[in-house]
LUMGU-176906 format. One record per residue (C-alpha): x, y, z; residue number from 1. Coordinates in Angstrom, 2 decimals. Layout:
LUMGU-176906
px|py|pz|pos
X|Y|Z|NUM
...
***
This chain:
LUMGU-176906
px|py|pz|pos
102.23|85.63|-156.08|1
102.31|81.94|-155.26|2
103.56|81.28|-151.71|3
106.76|79.29|-151.67|4
106.85|75.79|-150.26|5
108.46|75.55|-146.81|6
111.06|73.03|-145.75|7
112.56|72.55|-142.31|8
115.92|70.79|-142.33|9
117.01|69.22|-139.04|10
120.80|69.18|-138.64|11
123.48|71.44|-140.13|12
126.02|68.79|-141.05|13
127.12|68.21|-144.62|14
123.91|66.46|-145.61|15
121.63|69.03|-144.01|16
123.50|72.00|-145.42|17
123.61|70.50|-148.91|18
119.88|69.71|-148.75|19
119.10|73.24|-147.58|20
121.15|74.68|-150.42|21
119.62|72.35|-153.03|22
116.07|73.17|-151.90|23
116.86|76.89|-151.84|24
118.01|76.61|-155.45|25
114.68|74.89|-156.24|26
112.79|77.90|-154.91|27
111.83|76.55|-151.49|28
111.84|78.62|-148.31|29
114.23|76.77|-146.01|30
114.75|76.88|-142.26|31
117.66|74.85|-140.91|32
117.60|73.89|-137.21|33
120.92|72.99|-135.59|34
121.20|72.03|-131.92|35
124.84|73.18|-131.60|36
125.26|76.76|-130.41|37
127.49|77.71|-133.33|38
129.21|76.36|-136.42|39
132.13|74.00|-135.71|40
135.66|75.37|-135.95|41
137.49|72.11|-135.27|42
137.02|68.64|-136.66|43
138.29|66.27|-139.27|44
138.62|66.12|-143.03|45
136.31|64.84|-145.71|46
137.12|63.40|-149.10|47
134.86|64.49|-151.93|48
134.92|61.69|-154.47|49
133.93|62.28|-158.11|50
130.34|61.18|-157.42|51
129.95|63.81|-154.69|52
131.50|66.51|-156.86|53
129.03|65.67|-159.64|54
126.15|65.84|-157.16|55
127.31|69.27|-155.99|56
127.46|70.39|-159.61|57
123.92|69.08|-160.14|58
122.53|71.43|-157.49|59
124.44|74.39|-158.86|60
127.17|74.53|-156.21|61
130.67|75.53|-157.22|62
132.66|72.67|-155.73|63
135.97|74.43|-156.37|64
134.83|77.43|-154.36|65
133.39|75.28|-151.59|66
136.16|72.68|-151.37|67
139.22|73.93|-153.21|68
140.98|72.28|-156.12|69
144.28|70.98|-154.74|70
144.59|67.19|-154.88|71
147.28|64.75|-153.68|72
149.59|63.35|-156.35|73
148.76|59.73|-155.50|74
146.81|57.54|-153.13|75
147.07|53.99|-151.96|76
147.58|51.40|-149.23|77
150.85|50.65|-147.40|78
152.31|48.25|-144.85|79
153.69|49.50|-141.52|80
157.22|49.22|-142.96|81
156.23|51.65|-145.72|82
155.99|49.23|-148.62|83
153.13|50.09|-150.98|84
150.52|47.38|-151.47|85
148.53|49.49|-153.92|86
149.30|52.92|-155.36|87
147.33|54.92|-157.92|88
148.24|58.26|-159.46|89
145.51|60.84|-159.01|90
145.92|61.71|-162.67|91
144.75|58.19|-163.54|92
141.64|58.69|-161.42|93
140.96|62.01|-163.12|94
141.39|60.39|-166.54|95
139.01|57.56|-165.71|96
136.32|59.55|-163.90|97
136.64|62.97|-165.47|98
137.49|64.70|-162.21|99
139.91|63.91|-159.37|100
138.77|63.51|-155.76|101
139.33|66.47|-153.45|102
139.98|66.39|-149.70|103
139.01|69.37|-147.54|104
138.75|70.26|-143.88|105
135.18|69.53|-142.82|106
134.67|72.84|-140.91|107
135.82|74.84|-143.94|108
133.53|72.92|-146.27|109
130.46|73.28|-144.07|110
131.25|76.98|-143.63|111
131.34|77.41|-147.42|112
127.97|75.65|-147.80|113
126.44|77.76|-145.02|114
127.74|80.97|-146.57|115
125.87|80.17|-149.79|116
122.51|80.12|-147.96|117
120.37|83.24|-147.45|118
121.00|85.06|-144.16|119
119.09|83.74|-141.14|120
118.42|80.36|-142.76|121
120.30|78.54|-139.99|122
118.97|78.63|-136.45|123
121.71|77.53|-134.08|124
120.96|76.33|-130.53|125
117.64|74.98|-131.79|126
116.96|71.36|-130.86|127
114.10|69.63|-132.66|128
112.23|67.31|-130.29|129
109.52|65.85|-132.53|130
107.40|66.31|-135.63|131
103.63|66.27|-135.31|132
101.14|65.62|-138.13|133
103.96|64.16|-140.19|134
101.69|62.73|-142.88|135
99.57|65.84|-143.50|136
100.76|69.22|-142.22|137
104.02|68.80|-140.30|138
104.59|70.86|-137.18|139
108.16|70.81|-135.90|140
108.50|71.21|-132.13|141
111.73|72.42|-130.59|142
113.23|72.27|-127.12|143
113.33|76.05|-127.12|144
109.55|76.27|-127.51|145
109.29|77.16|-131.17|146
106.69|75.48|-133.39|147
107.53|75.56|-137.09|148
105.06|74.63|-139.81|149
106.38|73.07|-143.00|150
105.42|71.24|-146.17|151
108.50|69.03|-145.87|152
110.87|67.96|-143.10|153
114.38|66.78|-143.94|154
115.82|64.65|-141.14|155
119.58|65.14|-141.38|156
120.02|64.77|-137.63|157
122.99|62.45|-137.70|158
123.96|58.90|-136.85|159
121.97|58.91|-133.59|160
118.95|60.51|-135.32|161
116.18|61.08|-132.76|162
113.68|61.38|-135.62|163
114.72|57.97|-136.96|164
114.11|56.43|-133.54|165
110.80|58.25|-133.22|166
109.32|57.14|-136.54|167
111.02|53.74|-136.92|168
110.76|52.45|-133.33|169
111.19|48.78|-134.28|170
114.41|49.34|-136.23|171
117.45|47.72|-134.50|172
119.45|50.95|-134.62|173
123.23|51.04|-134.77|174
125.84|48.27|-135.06|175
129.33|48.66|-133.56|176
131.93|47.73|-136.16|177
134.49|46.71|-133.51|178
136.84|49.64|-134.15|179
137.43|52.99|-132.53|180
138.90|55.90|-134.47|181
141.04|58.94|-133.69|182
141.05|62.01|-135.98|183
142.85|65.32|-136.07|184
143.94|68.12|-138.39|185
147.62|69.08|-138.50|186
149.49|72.00|-140.03|187
152.84|70.59|-141.19|188
153.74|72.04|-144.62|189
157.46|71.41|-144.11|190
156.93|67.63|-144.13|191
155.74|67.79|-147.76|192
153.44|64.76|-147.77|193
152.45|64.28|-151.44|194
150.24|61.18|-151.25|195
147.05|60.15|-149.54|196
147.64|56.80|-147.87|197
146.16|54.29|-145.49|198
148.56|51.92|-143.75|199
147.30|48.52|-142.63|200
148.75|46.72|-139.65|201
147.09|43.95|-137.69|202
143.93|45.33|-136.13|203
145.23|48.87|-136.61|204
145.22|51.42|-139.43|205
146.71|54.86|-139.95|206
145.58|57.30|-142.63|207
147.18|60.48|-144.00|208
145.24|62.83|-146.28|209
146.68|66.11|-147.64|210
143.89|68.72|-147.68|211
143.20|71.44|-150.19|212
144.17|74.14|-147.67|213
147.66|72.66|-147.13|214
146.93|70.95|-143.83|215
146.90|67.20|-143.19|216
143.97|65.14|-142.02|217
145.20|62.24|-139.88|218
143.12|59.32|-138.70|219
143.83|56.02|-137.02|220
141.74|53.04|-136.02|221
142.16|50.11|-133.63|222
140.08|47.07|-132.76|223
138.90|47.78|-129.21|224
135.82|47.23|-127.07|225
133.25|49.99|-127.47|226
133.74|52.83|-125.02|227
137.49|52.35|-124.54|228
139.03|55.77|-123.93|229
142.78|56.17|-123.26|230
143.58|58.93|-120.80|231
145.80|60.71|-123.35|232
144.92|60.04|-127.00|233
148.18|61.61|-128.19|234
150.26|59.19|-126.15|235
148.07|56.29|-127.28|236
148.66|57.11|-130.93|237
152.41|57.37|-130.36|238
152.44|54.04|-128.54|239
150.53|52.25|-131.30|240
151.98|53.86|-134.42|241
155.24|55.59|-133.42|242
157.42|52.86|-134.97|243
155.57|52.77|-138.30|244
156.98|54.13|-141.55|245
157.86|57.76|-142.26|246
156.35|60.30|-141.99|247
154.10|58.82|-139.29|248
156.60|59.27|-136.40|249
157.22|62.90|-137.36|250
153.50|63.54|-137.68|251
152.81|62.03|-134.27|252
155.55|64.15|-132.77|253
153.61|67.21|-133.99|254
150.35|65.72|-132.72|255
151.89|65.33|-129.25|256
152.20|69.12|-129.11|257
148.51|69.69|-129.82|258
145.96|70.13|-127.08|259
144.42|66.78|-126.06|260
141.02|68.05|-127.23|261
142.39|68.49|-130.77|262
142.37|64.71|-131.18|263
138.83|63.42|-131.58|264
137.90|59.83|-130.76|265
134.72|58.08|-131.86|266
133.70|54.45|-131.91|267
132.71|53.44|-135.44|268
129.11|52.43|-136.01|269
126.93|51.79|-139.00|270
123.23|51.09|-139.34|271
122.45|47.54|-138.26|272
119.89|47.10|-141.06|273
118.42|49.27|-143.80|274
115.46|51.45|-142.97|275
112.22|50.10|-144.45|276
111.85|53.44|-146.22|277
113.81|56.69|-146.42|278
110.63|58.68|-145.87|279
107.56|58.69|-143.68|280
104.70|60.99|-144.53|281
106.34|64.32|-145.34|282
109.64|63.54|-143.60|283
112.70|62.45|-145.63|284
115.84|61.02|-144.01|285
119.27|61.51|-145.52|286
122.94|60.99|-144.73|287
123.90|59.23|-141.50|288
120.33|59.50|-140.24|289
119.18|57.39|-143.19|290
122.04|54.96|-143.83|291
124.95|55.44|-141.42|292
128.00|53.66|-142.82|293
131.53|53.05|-141.62|294
134.10|55.45|-143.13|295
136.11|52.73|-144.85|296
135.18|53.78|-148.40|297
135.13|57.51|-147.73|298
131.51|57.61|-148.90|299
129.50|58.70|-145.84|300
129.53|62.41|-146.62|301
129.50|61.73|-150.36|302
126.29|59.73|-150.11|303
124.69|62.47|-148.00|304
125.48|64.93|-150.78|305
124.00|62.54|-153.35|306
120.88|62.22|-151.17|307
120.42|65.97|-151.07|308
120.81|66.36|-154.82|309
118.32|63.57|-155.59|310
115.80|64.78|-153.01|311
115.75|68.31|-154.42|312
115.58|66.94|-157.96|313
112.47|64.81|-157.41|314
110.63|67.49|-155.43|315
108.63|70.13|-157.32|316
109.88|73.71|-157.59|317
108.97|75.69|-154.52|318
106.61|77.98|-156.42|319
104.83|75.34|-158.53|320
101.02|75.68|-158.23|321
100.51|71.98|-157.42|322
103.70|71.55|-155.38|323
102.03|70.64|-152.09|324
100.12|67.74|-153.64|325
103.25|66.47|-155.38|326
105.36|66.01|-152.24|327
104.20|62.47|-151.20|328
104.92|60.98|-154.63|329
108.25|62.81|-154.78|330
109.35|61.32|-151.46|331
108.37|57.84|-152.64|332
110.55|58.45|-155.71|333
113.38|59.56|-153.44|334
113.26|56.30|-151.46|335
113.13|54.29|-154.69|336
116.12|56.14|-156.10|337
118.37|56.02|-153.03|338
117.62|53.06|-150.78|339
119.25|50.28|-152.81|340
122.44|52.21|-153.65|341
123.07|53.51|-150.16|342
122.47|50.15|-148.51|343
124.82|48.38|-150.92|344
127.53|50.92|-150.07|345
126.82|50.55|-146.35|346
127.42|46.81|-146.55|347
130.48|47.22|-148.77|348
132.00|49.68|-146.28|349
131.43|47.18|-143.48|350
133.20|44.43|-145.43|351
136.10|46.74|-146.29|352
136.51|47.57|-142.62|353
136.69|43.93|-141.66|354
139.41|43.39|-144.24|355
141.47|46.34|-143.06|356
141.08|45.38|-139.39|357
142.28|41.78|-139.64|358
144.40|40.84|-136.60|359
145.41|37.27|-137.36|360
148.96|37.45|-138.81|361
148.31|34.75|-141.41|362
145.07|36.35|-142.56|363
146.66|39.82|-142.66|364
149.60|38.53|-144.70|365
147.23|36.85|-147.17|366
145.22|40.08|-147.44|367
148.37|42.08|-148.15|368
149.55|39.62|-150.79|369
146.19|39.68|-152.54|370
146.03|43.47|-152.61|371
149.62|43.76|-153.87|372
149.00|41.19|-156.61|373
145.87|42.88|-157.94|374
146.49|44.94|-161.11|375
145.90|48.67|-160.70|376
143.34|48.61|-163.53|377
141.34|45.99|-161.65|378
141.44|48.08|-158.48|379
140.16|51.10|-160.40|380
137.34|49.10|-161.97|381
136.26|48.23|-158.45|382
135.59|51.92|-157.84|383
133.46|52.45|-160.94|384
130.11|51.82|-159.27|385
131.03|54.27|-156.47|386
132.51|57.10|-158.50|387
130.29|56.74|-161.58|388
127.18|55.64|-159.71|389
125.53|58.99|-159.07|390
122.39|59.45|-161.15|391
119.47|61.85|-161.01|392
116.27|59.84|-161.56|393
114.28|60.65|-164.68|394
***
């Protein structure tokens, strides 16, 4: 019997788990190395846009089982006084794109992806330090002393990707967008929040996303120097956003009762420039490791899922007789298929963040007027290339 091709995936985030699952479905033997000691139980939410849901379907993953099917009734942008600048019914999105977006708690989604993998695929507390012989016969070295041989390495090791720094040493790395972000999950079914919204102030934003499990994903951003850390993030959120429209004050009152560690804070970065290639030898980069982007379009995780689907599609089946020889050409096809799309979305997310973070009152007022004046149909057309842009190369 033909030996199966071996892949080592570095990083058990959404991109790494989806890649592991897609390769498993293609008949590859997959080992997934994750430096964390266990799967996360806390975190934020993730929106699965129609393009990501189609990519999950392409690799044979039941998105409804993994993410749930509940969706908010509407979504849009508001002012701090509560006035809507833009509002779209989710039913209109479903009509235009064939499927509505779904929002899910990130830990629950990653747990569902992990559960679909064969037992013992994931090795927690395993930190990959380097890859030797990357162009011929990769050997993956770990901090724990293990040496894993593979036909393919998938670098899904996150925004600070050590493997990206190792193999692209002249790349400028990350770019600070100028904003920091707070995120938390909240159980508040009695508040009955029906719509997903982002409220724009001046240099500040507050987002509310109902999740498929009934909880709420809350996030907020502020223009601040990198590294700024308030002593109590709960009090900081109340100070900045406590006078904004309902239900934000009530939500922040609930947040104030959470443990301080339940509110995550991260400075927002994206990749300063595109990578010259999304592969090197027999290593392929995907997700934040390949094209880190600001979260302003909700496409970071979605593009990682697209990456995984395309990568598995262009690679040969794991039991094909000539599979080993086909890998280099397949990785070149992966770069050709993904690099232009992901970089365009990276730049678009950066521009969207600058618009949402405007601090000058005149500029912010002009922004609000322009958004409010734009017809809903025009706003939806602006999403077509995102939501209808996923393609498997022929």
